[in-house]
N, C-alpha and C positions, 0 to 999 in steps of 0.2 A: 402494412405500407412501409416501404424501405425508407431509410433516413436520407434526407436531401444532402447533396454534396455542397460544400462551401464554394461560393463563386471564386474566392481567392485560390482555390485548388484547380480551377479550370485553366487549361493551356489554350493559346490561340488556335492550336490544331484541333481542339475539341469543338470549336465553334464553326458554323457554316461560313464559307468565304466566297466572295465573287470571283470570277475569272481574273487572272493576273492583269489582263489588259484593262478590265473595268476598274480595278484598284488603282492602276497607274493613272487612268483618266481622272478618277475622283481626287487623287492627290494633286495632279497637275492643275485641276480647276480651282484649287485653293490658292494658287500662286497668281499674283496680279500680272506678272510679266509673261505668262505663257501665251503663245500665239495659236491662231486657228490651225495653222499648218502643223504645229507640234501635236495638237490634240488629234488631228486627223491621222497622223502617223501612228500615234498610240492606238487609236481605235482599229486601224486597219491590220494590226497584228492578229486580231481575232476575227476571221471571216464571218463566223456565225453572229458575233456581236455587231459587226458592220452591217450585215444583211438585216438584222432585227432593228437597228437604229433607223436605217433607211425606210423599212416598212412602216414603223410607227410614225415617223415624221410625216409620211405621206397619207396618214389616215385623217378622217374628219376631225379627230380630237384636237389637232393642231391648227386646222382651218387655214392652211397656206393657200395662196391664190394660184400657185402653179406647182407642178410636180418637181420634186427635188431628185436629181439624177445621180449625184455624187455625194460621197461622205463629206468632202471638203466644203461643198456648197451647204450641206446640212449644218455643219459646225458653224459656218459663218452666219447663217440665218438664225440659228438657235442662240448663239452666245454661250459663254462659259457656264453661267448659272443654270440656264435651262438644260444644257447638255448634261451637266452634273446631275440635275434632278432626274432626267430621263434615264441615264445610265444607272442611277441608284434604284429607280423603280424596277428596271429590268433585272438588276442584280438581285434585289430582294425577291422578285418573282421566281427566279431560277435557283436561289441559294439552297433550297431544300426541296428535293424531288417529291413528286406526287405520291410515291409509294414508300417514302423514307420512314414514315411513322405508321405502322400497321394499326388499323382500328380507328385512325383519326380521319374525319371527313374534311380533307384539305380543300375540296371544292367549296364547302360551306365557310371554311375559314377565310379563303380568299374573297368570297362574296362579301363577307362582313368587312374585311379590310378595305375592299374597293368601295363599299358604301361609306365607310368613314372618310376615305380619300375624296370621294365625290362630294360628300357633305361639307368637308373642310374647304374644298374649292368653291362651292356655292356661297359659303359664309364669307370666305375671303373676298370674293367679288362684291358681296353685299356691303362690306365695311372697308373696301378699298385696300386690301392687303394683296401681296403677290400671290396670284391663284396657283401658279406652278409650285411655289414653296409650300403652300397649304396642302395641295394634292399629295406631294411627295411625303410630307410629314404625316399626313393622315394615313397613307399606305403603310408607313413604317411604325406608327405609334404602338400597335399591338404585336409587332413582329417578335418581340421578346417572348410572348406567350408561345408562339410556334417553336421557338428555340428551346423553351423549357420542355415541351413535349418531345422535341428532337433529342434532347439530352436524357430524358427519362420516358421512353416510349411506353413503358408499362402503365403510365398514368393516363393514356389515351381514353380509358373508360370514363374519365371525369369530364371529357370535352363537352358533351351535351349538357351536363349539369351547369358547367361554367357559362356556356353560351346562353342559357336561358335566364341568367342573372342580370341585374342591372349593373352598370360599370363599377359602382362602389362596392356592391356585394361581391362581384367577381374578383375585384382587387383584393379583398380580405380573404376570399376562398383560395386564391392563388398562394398567398403567404402561408395559409394553413396546410395546403397540400404539398407545395414545393419547397417551402421555407424561404422563397424569394418571390418577388413580383416581376411582371414583364418589364417594368421600368428599370429594375436593377439590371436585368439582362441587356436591355437596349443601351443602357449607359456603358456597360462593358463592351458591347459590340461596336458602339460608336468610336471607342478608343482603338479597338482592333482594326476597324476599317478606315481609320483616320478621317472620320466625318468632321465637317466644320464644327467648331466649338459651339456656335450658337444653335445649330440643329441638335447636337447632342444634349445641350442643356435643356432645350424645350422638350425633347422626347423623354428625358429622364424626370421631368417635373410636371408632366401634363395632368397628373392627378393632384398636384399640390402647386398650383400656379402662383400662389402668393409667395412661394420660396424664391421667385425671381423678382428682385427689388427693382421697381421702375425708376432707376437713378438718372437715366438719360434717354434720348430718343431710341437708341439701339435696344436698350433693355426693355423699354416700353413696347417696342415692336415684338420682342421675344415673348413678353407676357401676354400680348394680344394673340399671338400665334398659339401660345399654350392654351389659352381659353377657347380658341377656335377648335383645337383638338379635343378638349374636354366636352364641348358642346356636340361635336361630330360623333363622339363615342356614345353619347346619350341618344342622338338621332338614330344611330344604327340599332340601339337597344329597342326602339319602338317596333322594329321588324323582327327582333329575335327574342325579346324578353317574354316570359310567360305572363307577366302582369303588365299588359300593354297600357291599360288605363292610367295607372299611377305614373308609369314611365313617361307617357305623353304629357301629362300635366307638369311633371318636373322639367322635362325638356323645354316646353313652352316658356316656363319661367326663366330658365337659363338663357334662352335666346333673347328674351326681353332684357335681362340684366346685363349680359356680356356683349351682345351684338346690337342692342337698341332696336330690335325688330318688333313690329306690331303684328297682331293676329293674322291679318291678311297676308303680310309678307312671309310669316312662318308657314302658313298653309300652302302658299305658292311654292315655297322652297321644298317642302316635303312632297308635294305633288310632282315636282320636277325630277325627283331622285330617280324614279324608274327609268325614264328616257335617258338621263345622263349616265346612269349605270351601264346601260346596254352599249352606249357609244364608247365609254371608257374601257369596258371589258373587251370589246372587239379590237380596239386599238392596242391594248396590252397583250392580247392573245390569251385572256383568261376565260375559262368556261364558268358561266353562272346560270342559275335556273331562271325561268321566266319571272320577271319582277312584278309583283302586285303593286297597284298604286296605293296611295295613302288612304283613300276611301275604302278600298278593299280590305286593308288592314283593320280598319274600324269595324267593318261588317263581320270579318272573321272573329274579332274579339267578342262581338255580341253573340255569334253562333256558339262559340266555345262556352260562354256563360250559360246559354240555354241548355247545351249538352250536359253541363255539370249538374243540372237539375233532374236528369233522367234517373230512373230508379236503378238499383243495383242489378236487377234481373235484366233490364233492357240493355245495360252496358255489357253485361256478360254475354248476352246473345249477339250483340253487335261485334264483340271481340271474336267470338267463335266464327262468325261469318267472315270477318275480315281475315282471320288466320287461314281459313279454307281458301278464300280467294287468293291470298298471298301464295300459298303452296301451289295452287293451280297455275298462277302466273309464273312462279319460279320454275316449275316443270316445263311450261311452254317456252320460257326464255332459254332454258338449258337446251331444249331440242333445237331451237332456232340457232343458238350459238354453235351447236355441233354441226348443223347444216352449213352455216357460214364458214366454219373451219374446213369442211370438206370442199367447199367451192374454192376457198383460198388455195388449198393444196392442189386442186386441179389446174390452177394458174401457173404452178411451178413446172419447169421442164421435166419431161419423162426421162428416166435413166436410159442412156444409150449403151453401146457396147463397152467392154472394159478398156479397149484401146482408144476410146474417144478422149481427146486431150483436155476436156473441161469436166470438172466435177464440182458439185455444190451441195450445201446442206443448210437447211433453215430449221431452227428450233424456237418455238414461241414461248415467251414467259407467261403468257395468258392463253386463253382459248383462241383469241384472234391475234394475228401478228401484224406489225407495221413494217417488217422487213420483207424483202423478196429478192429473188434473183431469176435470171432467165438466160438461155442461150438457144440459138437455132442456126441451122446451116443454110447459107445462101446458095443460089444455083451454081455459082462459080467455085464452090467448095470452101469459101471463107466462112468464118463463124462469128455471128453477132453475139455479144454477151453483155450482161449488166448485173450490178448488185446495188440495191438501194435501200434506204431507211427513211420512213415517214416520221416526221416529228410527232411526239405524243404517243398515246396508246389507246386501246379500246376500239369502239365501233367506228369513230371518225377516221382514225388512222387506217383501219382495215379497209374502209370504203375508198379512201384515197390511194391505198396500196393497189387495190383492184383496178382502179381507173388508170393509174400510172403504168402498171404492168401491161394492161391491154393496149394502151397507146404505144408503148415501146414495141410490143410484138407486132402490132398492125402496121405502124408507120415504118418500122425498121425493115420491112420487106420491100419497101419502095425507096427509102432514103438511105443510101449506103455510105453516108458521111456522118460519123458520130456527132460532130459539132453542130451540124445542121439539124440532125434528129433531136438533140437535146434542146435546141432553140425552139423547135416546133412544140415539143412536149411542154416546155416551160410556159409558152404563151397559152396553151390549152389549159394548163393547171391554174395559171394566174386568173383566167376569166372566171373561174368558179371557186377561187380560194376562199376558205372560211376560217375563222378563229385563228388567224395568223399561222396556219399550218404550211409546211414546206417539205420538200423531199431532197435528201442528199443522194447522189448517184455517181457511180463509176460505170461508164459504158464505152465499148470499143468493138473493133473488128479484128479478129485474129486470123492470119493466114497460116495454117499448119504446114504448108509446103515450103514457105520461106522463113517462118518464125516471126514475121513482122506483126506488130500490134499498133493500131492507131486508136488512141484512147483519150477520153476526157474525164477528169475528176472534178465533179461539181459539189464541193463541200464535204466530201466523204473522207474518212480516215485514209492515210496514204496506202497505195498498193505497194507490196513488198516483193521484190525480185530476188530470188535466191540463186546463186551461182556456185559451182564447185569451189571448195576451199572456204566455205562459210562466208562468202561475200554477199552482202545485202545492199540493195539499192531501193530507196523509197521514192515513189512517185506521188508528190504532194498535190493537194487541190489547186486547180488553176482558175476556178470559177466559183461563184456563189451558188447555193442550193437552188433547186427548181421551184417555181411558183411564187417567188418573192417580187421580182420586178419584171415587167413585160419587156420584150425585145432585148433581153440580155444576150451577151456574147459568151460562148463557151469554147475557148481556145483549146486546140489539141495539145496534149503533152508531146514532147519530142518523141519521134518514132522509136519504138522499142523493138529489139530483135532477141528472141529467146533462142538460145542454143539448145542442142539436143539434151543437155543435162540441166538446163535452167528450168525454173518454175516460178510462177507468179501467184501470190496470195492476195485476194480481195476479202474484206471483212467489214461488218458494221461495227459501230462503237460498242455494242454489247459485248464484243470479244475482248476489248481492252478495258472495259469498265466492270468486268466480272471478277469473281473471287474464286481462288483455288482452295480456300479453306474457310470454314465458318468463323467470322469475326476477324479474318485476316485483312491484309491491305489489298486495294484494288490492283488488278494485274498490270495495267498500263502497257504501253507499247514495248518497252524492254522485256517485260514478263512474257508477252505474247511471242516475241522473237525467240526467247529461250524455250518456250513450250513447243513452238513449231520445229525448232532444231532437234529437240528430243524425239520428235515423231517422224523426222525427215526420211528415215529409211523404210517406212511403211508404204504400202500401196496407197494411191491417192484417196480412195474412199475410206480405207482404214484409218488414214491420217486424220481426216476430218471427224470421223466418228470417235476416235480416241480423244481428240481435243474436246469435243462436246461432253464426253463422259467425264473428263476431268472437272468441268464446271458442274455437272450434275452431282458428282460425288461430294462437292463442297457444300451444296445446299439443296434442300428439297424443292425450293422454288427459285427459279432464275430471277435475277434483278432486272434483266432486260432481254429482248429478243436477240438471238445470236444467229448471224448468217455468215458463212464462209464459202469462198469459191477458190478452187485451185486450177491453174492453167499450166499444163506441161509443155515444155519445148520439144515437140516431136517433129522435127523437120525431116522432110524426105530428100532434101537436096544434099 
């Protein structure tokens, strides 16, 4: 086991960080004189954050009586404290990517964190504490553990062991394995993110609540929140610990001592967790497994006790049978994924002649891709095109990709105005949206006879127009992603005219967030510009292939799907 690094040696750049707009909002919310207008302006700097705030505010989790249509309205209704809590929850959720720690089950981690948050919220309501503050602190309280794994990913093999321990045993094991605990890290992170002092103090002390002296009403509230977090940690352990019986007994005593709850209230609270978990997960866009109720947990504990009495021979036989079933299922799943990938590839446009003005390339980071592109010729000779990226990865993203691609190809043959086409697709996606997923898309119509392009950028990275003399023009997003709000407007960008030597590049964020060397820095938009310029003299198909090869040479596995499209200015006029 490698020696742990000292926390004092860590630089802020070593730690995960929220988007700049989120940090600015968190800092602004700590100021008493900040206005709702100022907060709205800060949030609107990040279109994805804006869209996500609106989506979450309009979920049942907030229970608003009518739909909130604008961010300024949302900020006014929520107020500074709730806005801060919501931005903090979203920032924590997105600070470390799903695949950033190989070997760590991040889905299970977020399920546990969400259960602590929901437990804290239920306890806060029970003893008349601010439920939003309790939920936010509950979601954050073990984030330091995820950061420890992020800083030392080779330690991911200890995740399951730590998860099966009760909170106190896990706290000791963290210090043994990492040299630090999650409370040490969250205290450091609270300073880096400029969290309010009272929140940072509670998060850093939730395993030693007596360290907060109850000198006045404010410190008494902090100590009470600290004890809520400690109880919520033990409530989660009922669902994760290998010794459920003793954990349940200890948790019931904690709830009696710290929250004044009776047995009936405790059982009601634990039985409510499953339903509350599903509502909170849907609102925050977190993926969790189907939740067992409290009675099911107890039944499972009894079953495990009975299984422990099976003879060694019976256990060996069961293991062999299970391994065979696992291998058979794994083979079946592999075949299904191969078929699904073939279906996905069939949705991409067929290669046309070498002089066709549009070329595209899609490379998946996994077997299934959430990126896609399309182009087809209308009867009058104009060409419809798009490039899109579905949020998330895996099967859900692949299914939404297939649906969106089919809608574009089918509706585009009849709706020849890109803004109206995206409005139709947006409404269709919103009707069946699940798990907070959305689609960023650039779509437009290109007339190769005149070089004109009518285009909409809905939340995608900017389109780049290259002209002779290394002149570059960026066409930024003018609308939010698809599938978030119904009846949204998707304004056209100013009409573009490609000259005979001009060309336009469209790309998904996998192209700017990739790496050109193992352990190097993220490419970013400036790096992508430089890479494109170095390939600019190649034929279109060769250009795109050479760019992808650069990414493949840097790593055996891509960090994200990469899709690139090139449109040449081949005017006949």
